[in-house]
N, C-alpha and C positions, 0 to 999 in steps of 0.2 A: 516480444513482450517480456517484461521483467517485473517480478514482485520483489521490491526491496525488503531486506530483513528488518529494517527499522527506519523510522522517519525522524529526522532531526528538526525539532521545533525550537522556538526561542528559549524554552526551558533548558534544552540540552546544548545550545549553541556554544557556550563558553567551555563546557566540558569537552565537547568535540574539538574545539580549537586547541585546547591544551593538549589533548591526545595527539592531534595532528602535528603540533609543534614538536612534541616528544618524538614522534615517528620520523619527522624530518631530520632530527639530529642523529638518527641511527643509520647504519649501513648494513645491509643484508650480508655482504661479503665478510664484514668484520665479525659479526655475531648473529648468525641466522636465528638462533633460539630467541634471543632478546628482541630482534626485529619482529619475528612472528608473534611474540607475546604482546608487543606494543600494537601490532596490527589487529590482533584479536580484541585487545582492549578498546581500540577505536571502533572496531566493527560492532561491538556490543552496546555502544552508546545509542540512545534513541529508544523509540517505542514502536512496537509493531502496529501498523495500521493496514487493514485489508485494501490495498490499492495495487493496481497494475500500471506500469508505465509502458506505453507503446511508443517506440522511437523509430522514426523514419527520416527520409531526406528533408521533410518539411519541418522537422522539430520533434517535440514529444508531446504526447497527450497523457493525462493522468485520469484514470478511472477509479473512483471510489466504489469498491465492490458492494458495500452495504447499501449505499445510497442508490446505486444503479439497480441492484437486485430488488430493493424495496419499491422503486419506481416501476420496474417491469412487473413485479408481482401485483402491485396495486392495479395496474392496467389490466392484467389478466383477471383479477377478481372483479373489477368493474364490468368487464365484458361478460364474464361467467354469471354474475348476478343478474344482468340484464336478460341474458338468455334464459336463466332459470325462472325469472319473473314472467317472461313470455310463455314459457311452457306451463307454468302453474295457472296463468290466466286462461290459456287454451283448454286446460283440463276442467276448469270450473264452468266454462261456457258450453 
């Protein structure tokens, strides 16, 4: 599993492409400092989103952590509320 540091959306696509083109013109052996600076610049483009990528021989799956957690938590709350209602009904009977 991998949690990417940033997600490149349509908003950042041209900025990322420009940074990648700049990186492609550089050679690490010629100037490692300049190359690493360009790599960091490209690395910092994008916006963090809480996702995990699961990569296997069948491809990759993306898990949106917020959505997944909210879904799981809602299911837990629904079950808990049902049990609580049953307990409360049994106490009043």
